C-alpha positions in Angstrom: 152.8 65.3 96.5 149.0 65.6 96.0 147.1 62.8 94.2 144.1 63.3 91.9 141.8 60.4 91.3 138.7 60.4 89.1 135.6 58.1 88.9 133.1 58.3 86.1 129.7 56.6 86.4 127.3 56.0 83.5 123.6 55.5 83.7 123.0 57.6 86.8 121.4 60.9 87.5 121.3 63.1 90.6 120.0 66.6 91.1 122.4 69.4 91.7 121.5 69.6 95.4 122.5 66.0 96.0 125.7 66.4 94.0 126.6 69.5 96.1 125.9 67.6 99.3 128.2 64.7 98.1 130.9 67.2 97.2 130.7 68.8 100.7 130.8 65.4 102.4 133.8 64.3 100.4 135.6 67.6 101.1 135.2 67.0 104.8 137.0 63.6 104.8 140.5 63.2 106.2 143.3 64.0 103.7 141.1 65.5 101.1 142.3 68.9 99.7 139.6 69.5 97.0 136.7 67.8 95.2 134.5 68.1 92.2 131.2 66.3 91.8 129.4 67.2 88.6 127.6 65.8 85.5 130.0 65.6 82.5 128.8 68.6 80.6 131.3 70.8 78.6 130.8 73.7 81.0 131.4 71.5 84.0 134.5 70.0 82.5 135.9 73.5 81.8 135.2 74.5 85.4 137.1 71.4 86.7 140.0 72.2 84.4 140.0 75.8 85.7 140.4 74.7 89.3 143.0 72.1 88.5 140.8 69.0 88.8 141.0 67.9 85.2 142.2 64.5 84.0 141.9 62.3 80.9 138.8 60.6 82.4 137.2 64.0 83.1 137.8 65.2 79.6 136.4 62.0 78.1 133.2 62.0 80.2 129.7 62.6 78.6 126.9 64.9 79.8 124.9 62.0 81.1 127.7 60.6 83.2 128.5 61.4 86.8 132.1 62.7 87.3 133.7 62.4 90.8 137.2 63.9 91.3 139.1 64.0 94.6 142.4 65.7 95.2 144.1 64.2 98.3 147.3 64.3 100.3 148.1 60.8 99.1 146.7 57.9 97.1 145.3 56.1 100.2 143.2 59.1 101.2 141.9 59.4 97.7 140.9 55.7 97.5 139.2 55.8 100.9 137.2 58.9 99.9 136.0 57.3 96.6 135.1 54.1 98.5 132.6 56.1 100.6 130.7 57.6 97.7 127.9 55.1 97.6 127.2 55.3 101.3 127.2 59.1 101.1 124.8 59.1 98.1 122.5 56.7 99.9 122.2 59.1 102.9 118.7 60.7 102.7 117.4 63.8 104.4 115.0 63.4 107.3 112.6 60.5 107.1 112.3 60.3 103.3 113.3 56.7 103.2 110.0 55.8 104.8 108.1 57.4 102.0 107.4 56.0 98.5 108.5 58.3 95.8 107.2 57.5 92.4 109.6 57.5 89.4 107.2 59.1 86.9 105.2 62.3 86.8 102.2 60.4 85.6 102.2 58.1 88.7 102.7 61.2 91.0 99.6 62.8 89.4 97.6 59.6 90.2 98.8 59.7 93.8 97.9 63.4 94.2 94.9 63.9 91.8 93.9 67.3 93.2 97.3 68.9 92.5 97.4 71.9 90.2 101.1 72.5 90.2 104.3 70.8 89.2 107.6 72.2 90.4 110.4 71.3 88.1 114.1 71.8 88.8 115.8 69.1 86.7 118.8 69.9 84.5 118.0 72.4 81.8 118.3 70.0 78.8 115.6 67.7 80.3 113.4 70.5 81.6 111.4 71.1 78.5 110.3 67.5 78.2 109.2 67.3 81.8 107.4 70.6 81.5 105.5 69.4 78.4 104.5 66.2 80.2 103.2 68.3 83.1 101.1 70.5 80.7 99.6 67.4 79.1 98.5 66.3 82.6 96.7 69.7 83.0 99.1 71.1 85.5 100.5 74.6 86.0 104.3 74.6 86.0 106.8 76.4 88.2 110.0 75.9 86.1 113.0 76.6 88.3 115.4 75.0 85.8 117.6 77.3 83.8 119.6 76.7 80.6 116.4 76.1 78.6 116.7 77.6 75.1 114.6 80.6 74.2 113.0 78.6 71.4 111.9 75.9 73.9 110.6 78.6 76.3 108.5 80.2 73.6 107.1 76.8 72.5 106.2 75.8 76.0 104.6 79.0 76.9 102.5 79.1 73.7 101.4 75.6 74.3 100.5 76.5 77.9 98.6 79.5 76.8 96.4 77.4 74.5 95.7 75.1 77.4 95.0 77.9 79.9 98.0 77.0 82.0 100.8 79.0 83.5 104.5 78.2 82.9 106.4 80.3 85.4 110.0 80.2 84.2 112.4 78.9 83.0 114.8 80.3 85.7 111.9 81.3 87.9 113.2 81.3 91.4 110.2 82.5 93.3 106.4 82.1 93.4 103.8 82.6 96.2 100.4 81.1 95.5 97.5 81.2 98.0 99.8 81.8 101.0 102.3 79.0 99.9 105.8 79.7 98.8 107.3 77.7 95.9 111.1 77.3 95.5 112.8 80.4 97.1 110.0 82.2 98.9 109.0 84.0 102.1 106.1 83.4 104.5 103.8 86.3 103.5 100.3 86.8 105.0 97.3 86.6 102.7 96.0 90.0 101.6 94.6 92.1 98.8 97.7 92.7 96.6 98.7 90.5 93.7 102.2 90.6 92.2 103.5 89.7 88.7 107.3 89.6 88.5 109.9 88.8 86.0 112.5 89.0 88.8 112.6 86.5 91.6 114.3 88.6 94.3 112.2 91.6 93.1 109.1 89.6 93.9 110.5 88.7 97.3 111.5 92.3 98.1 108.1 93.7 97.2 106.2 90.9 98.9 108.2 91.2 102.2 107.9 94.9 102.3 104.1 94.6 101.8 104.1 92.2 104.7 106.2 94.5 106.8 103.8 97.4 106.1 100.9 95.4 107.5 99.3 94.1 104.3 99.5 90.8 102.4 99.2 89.2 98.9 96.8 87.0 97.1 99.5 85.6 94.7 103.0 86.3 93.6 103.4 85.0 90.1 106.9 84.7 88.7 107.5 84.5 85.0 111.2 84.0 84.5 113.7 86.8 83.5 113.3 86.3 79.7 109.5 86.6 79.6 109.6 90.3 78.9 112.1 90.0 76.2 111.0 90.9 72.7 111.3 87.3 71.5 109.1 85.8 74.2 106.7 88.7 74.2 105.5 88.6 77.9 103.3 85.5 77.3 103.2 84.4 81.0 103.3 88.0 82.3 100.2 88.9 80.3 98.4 85.7 81.4 99.3 86.4 85.1 98.1 90.0 84.8 94.8 88.8 83.3 94.1 86.2 86.0 94.9 88.8 88.8 92.6 91.3 87.0 89.8 88.7 87.2 90.5 87.8 90.8 87.9 89.5 93.1 90.2 89.1 96.1 93.0 91.0 94.4 92.3 94.8 94.8 95.7 96.1 93.7 98.2 94.6 91.2 102.0 95.2 91.2 104.1 94.6 88.1 107.8 94.5 88.5 110.7 93.4 86.3 114.3 93.9 85.4 114.8 96.0 82.3 112.1 94.8 79.9 112.0 95.2 76.1 110.5 98.7 75.5 108.2 97.2 72.9 106.9 94.5 75.2 106.7 96.9 78.2 104.3 99.0 76.2 102.1 95.9 75.5 102.1 95.1 79.2 101.1 98.7 80.1 98.4 98.5 77.4 96.9 95.4 79.1 97.3 96.9 82.5 95.2 99.9 81.6 92.3 97.5 81.0 92.7 95.7 84.4 89.8 97.6 86.0 91.8 98.1 89.2 94.8 100.0 90.4 98.1 98.7 89.0 101.5 99.7 90.3 104.3 99.5 87.7 108.0 99.2 88.5 110.0 98.4 85.4 113.6 99.1 86.1 115.3 101.5 83.7 112.1 102.4 81.9 111.6 106.1 81.7 108.2 107.5 82.8 106.9 111.0 82.3 104.2 110.9 85.1 103.8 109.2 88.5 100.1 108.5 88.0 97.8 108.1 85.0 94.3 106.6 85.1 94.5 103.3 86.9 98.4 103.2 86.7 100.8 104.3 89.3 104.5 104.4 88.4 106.9 103.4 91.2 110.4 104.7 91.6 111.7 101.4 93.0 110.8 98.2 94.7 110.1 99.8 98.1 108.0 102.5 96.5 106.0 99.9 94.6 105.2 98.1 97.9 104.3 101.4 99.6 102.0 102.5 96.8 100.3 99.1 96.7 99.6 99.1 100.4 98.3 102.7 100.3 96.0 101.9 97.3 94.7 98.8 99.0 94.0 100.7 102.2 92.4 103.6 100.4 90.9 102.4 97.2 90.7 105.2 94.6 87.7 105.9 92.5 88.8 105.0 88.9 87.3 107.2 86.2 87.2 106.8 82.5 90.2 108.9 81.3 88.5 109.7 77.9 86.0 112.5 77.5 85.7 111.7 73.8 83.8 108.7 72.3 86.3 107.0 70.0 83.5 105.9 67.7 83.2 109.4 66.3 86.6 109.1 64.7 86.9 107.2 61.4 89.2 104.1 61.4 91.9 105.9 59.4 92.0 108.9 61.8 94.9 108.4 64.2 97.5 111.3 63.9 98.3 114.5 65.7 99.4 117.7 64.1 100.7 120.3 66.6 101.2 123.9 65.3 103.1 125.9 67.9 104.3 129.5 68.2 106.2 128.7 71.4 109.3 126.6 71.1 109.4 125.5 74.8 105.8 124.5 74.6 106.6 122.4 71.6 109.5 120.8 73.4 107.3 120.0 76.4 104.7 118.5 74.2 107.2 116.2 72.6 108.5 115.1 76.0 105.1 114.4 77.4 103.9 112.6 74.3 106.9 110.2 74.5 105.0 108.5 77.4 102.0 107.9 75.1 103.2 107.5 71.6 106.2 105.5 70.2 107.2 108.2 67.7 106.5 112.0 67.3 108.2 113.8 64.4 109.2 117.4 64.8 111.1 120.1 62.9 112.9 120.9 66.1 113.0 117.4 67.8 114.3 116.5 71.3 115.3 113.1 69.8 117.3 113.8 66.6 116.1 110.5 65.1 112.6 112.0 64.8 113.5 115.1 62.7 111.0 115.7 60.0 112.3 115.1 56.5 110.5 118.3 55.3 109.1 120.8 57.8 106.5 121.9 55.2 105.1 118.4 54.9 103.8 116.7 58.1 104.3 112.9 58.7 102.4 110.7 61.1 102.4 112.4 64.5 104.1 115.8 63.9 104.9 118.8 66.1 105.9 121.9 64.2 107.5 124.9 65.9 106.6 127.8 63.5 108.8 130.1 65.5 112.0 128.4 64.2 114.3 130.4 61.9 113.2 128.4 58.8 109.7 130.0 59.1 110.6 133.5 60.3 113.0 134.7 57.6 111.3 137.7 56.0 108.2 137.4 58.1 106.9 138.2 61.6 107.1 135.7 64.5 103.9 133.6 64.7 103.1 135.1 68.1 102.5 138.3 66.1 101.4 137.0 62.7 98.9 134.2 62.5 98.8 134.0 58.7 101.2 131.1 58.2 99.8 129.1 61.0 96.2 129.5 59.8 97.3 128.4 56.3 98.9 125.3 57.8 95.8 124.7 60.0 93.6 124.5 56.8 96.1 122.1 55.2 96.3 119.7 58.2 92.5 119.7 58.7 92.0 118.3 55.2 94.2 115.3 55.9 91.8 112.3 56.4 94.3 110.6 58.7 94.4 113.5 61.2 92.4 113.1 64.4 93.7 115.9 66.6 95.2 119.4 65.9 96.8 121.3 68.7 97.5 125.1 68.8 99.1 127.3 71.4 97.8 130.9 71.8 100.3 133.1 73.6 99.1 136.5 74.6 100.7 139.4 76.5 102.7 142.5 75.5 104.3 142.1 72.1 101.9 139.4 70.9 99.1 139.9 68.4 96.5 142.2 69.9 93.7 139.7 69.5 95.0 136.3 68.2 91.7 134.5 68.8 89.8 136.9 66.5 91.8 135.4 63.6 92.4 131.8 64.9 88.8 131.1 66.1 87.1 131.6 62.7 89.7 129.4 61.1 89.0 126.7 63.7 85.3 126.9 63.0 85.8 126.6 59.3 88.0 123.5 59.7 85.5 121.8 62.0 82.6 122.6 59.6 84.5 121.2 56.7 85.4 118.1 58.6 81.7 117.6 59.6 80.7 118.0 55.9 83.2 115.2 55.1 81.6 113.0 57.9 84.8 113.2 60.0 85.2 114.3 63.6 88.2 116.6 64.1 89.4 117.4 67.6 91.0 120.9 67.8 92.7 121.6 71.1 94.2 124.9 72.3 96.4 126.0 75.2 96.1 129.7 76.1 99.1 131.2 77.8 98.4 134.5 79.5 96.6 136.3 82.4 93.4 138.3 82.9 95.5 141.5 83.1 97.1 141.1 79.7 95.8 143.6 77.1 94.2 140.8 75.1 92.2 139.5 78.1 92.7 135.8 78.5 89.0 135.2 79.3 88.0 136.8 76.0 90.5 134.7 74.1 89.3 131.5 75.7 85.6 132.3 75.0 86.3 133.0 71.3 88.1 129.7 70.9 85.5 127.6 72.8 82.7 129.2 70.8 84.5 128.2 67.6 84.4 124.5 68.9 87.9 124.1 70.3 88.7 122.3 73.6 90.7 124.9 75.6 92.8 124.9 78.8 95.5 127.2 80.2 97.9 124.3 81.1 100.1 123.0 78.3 100.6 119.7 80.3 96.9 119.2 80.8 96.2 119.8 77.1 99.0 117.5 75.9 98.2 114.7 78.3 94.5 114.8 77.1 95.7 114.6 73.5 98.1 111.7 74.5 95.2 109.7 76.0 93.0 110.2 73.0 95.8 109.2 70.5 96.9 106.2 72.5 93.3 105.0 72.7 92.9 105.4 69.0 96.0 103.3 68.4 94.7 100.6 70.7 91.1 100.6 69.8 91.4 97.7 67.3 94.3 96.0 69.1 93.6 92.6 70.6 95.4 91.7 73.9 98.1 89.1 73.5 96.7 87.4 76.7 93.4 86.7 74.8 95.1 84.6 72.2 94.7 81.4 74.3 92.5 80.0 76.9 92.1 82.1 80.1 93.7 80.6 83.2 91.2 79.0 85.5 91.2 81.2 88.6 90.0 78.4 90.8 93.3 76.6 90.3 95.1 79.5 92.0 92.5 79.8 94.8 92.3 76.1 95.9 94.7 74.9 98.7 98.2 74.2 97.4 99.0 70.6 96.4 102.0 70.1 94.3 104.2 67.6 92.6 108.0 68.1 92.8 110.4 67.0 90.2 114.1 67.7 90.9 115.5 69.3 94.0 114.3 67.5 97.1 114.7 70.7 99.2 111.7 72.2 97.3 109.6 69.2 98.4 110.8 69.8 101.9 109.7 73.4 101.7 106.2 72.3 100.8 106.2 69.8 103.7 107.3 72.5 106.1 104.4 74.7 105.0 101.9 71.8 105.5 101.1 71.5 101.8 100.3 68.0 100.4 103.0 67.0 97.9 104.6 64.1 96.0 108.3 64.0 95.2 109.2 62.2 92.0 112.4 60.2 92.1 113.1 61.3 88.6 115.8 60.1 86.2 116.3 61.1 82.6 114.6 58.7 80.2 116.7 56.6 77.8 119.6 57.0 80.1 119.9 60.7 79.2 120.4 59.9 75.5 118.8 63.0 73.9 118.3 61.3 70.5 116.5 58.4 72.0 114.6 60.8 74.3 113.3 62.6 71.2 112.1 59.4 69.6 110.3 58.3 72.8 108.7 61.8 73.1 107.4 61.6 69.5 106.1 58.1 70.1 104.3 59.2 73.2 102.7 62.2 71.4 101.4 59.9 68.6 99.9 57.4 71.2 98.1 60.2 73.1 
């Protein structure tokens, strides 16, 4: 019958890699059926119980205690296995015994004064304290540790932002800085592309594909998977985007993430528009209405993101100002669109396109039923009204034949001091009004004149649908509308996208980038040769060694024996003395 024996040790701490190595070593001993080597956290105890390695000693263990369980063929084999624990723990990888490993981060910083980075992979409940210490020493942090509370993550990142330092993580598996890989990383040649990623394997996939396509990267900055959540608000993501935008060696930026918060994604996109260089965006599960807009290129996947980045780096595009209107001519209160359509499909398309520019567009016939106007006769915020709907055509001609109702509504919307843009469609051809512009153009001119008298700029935009062989003559219609002061095109998409750009710019004109809330990251710290301090998994120190980067590995143990109450007191005492 199998024998289970348990040993619990207090006042010790080992990283997860060393515990895993011990577990494997014990499992390979003669007569051993199964083993468990963990710290005595509740989740670890549940796991041991699940696999049949629970005991009274296991259940009584504390989070800061080491629990060793062996299941053996007999009692002798179990005793012999436990007797070898110390010798197995003492076994060190490579020649590390010959090196002095400091026990504190402060000492490590004195040993490697030029280091800009600290790699942290200690247990989650200790990670925030170590990260805070690294920040106080003026170091960027690559925080591999998980199980850090969202509240702690926010606090750490806000503190880092005030100091102009990056906190990559928690739960950041990958980073590549100046040709050096941190934690899980690949050997990628240096090149003109910078990557910001809230997804570790996503960063690796994009970076490796860029390498395979013959290019390379300046930096691959990980942020941790929760950074683009609504609570965290993309603090690190925006800081990383900002530093790559300022980096003269970075010609193209790639942004990639697992599904982000829609609200936060918009904030990131807003900042990306101001980068002054091409930005490739790949946010999984985020709907896009265009593949390219201004300096933004939207990728369909990770591979497509890499391909686009390489193409843009090899053939730098000429970036032009998307706006042909000076925003200063609009008053601060002017921010809304009113679309007055005779064509239902054109109204639908306008809604669809504008969804990529504006968070909410109301309509009497909405695509999204949540945005149905409360009253079709009274516009609200951004509104698109299809005047060809049944509610407007009972007892009167369709607006393609009769302009009276639309003109009346045009006058009404033009008087609204919050309206910046009015859009009209003019559909000609057989069955339509014989000369719609002859009625609409004078109304447009009157509206523009009245707005000018009120010291307001009003943008009236028209799309004309028709041909030069139609009885109304499309060229004549266009001329009349332009002469009245309207901006005119024959493509509904072109018109709507122009409107979208204007309205989005108006919404953003007074907005301040979240990245600007703190101190900018010193670009020089990302450009200098990598020197790093490692706290936690020894394998990460080995990675640095293999790449030829100077490093110091801290022989870290939790302060106060892991007693969190005492740790808190010590932390507060330390803060008061500093």
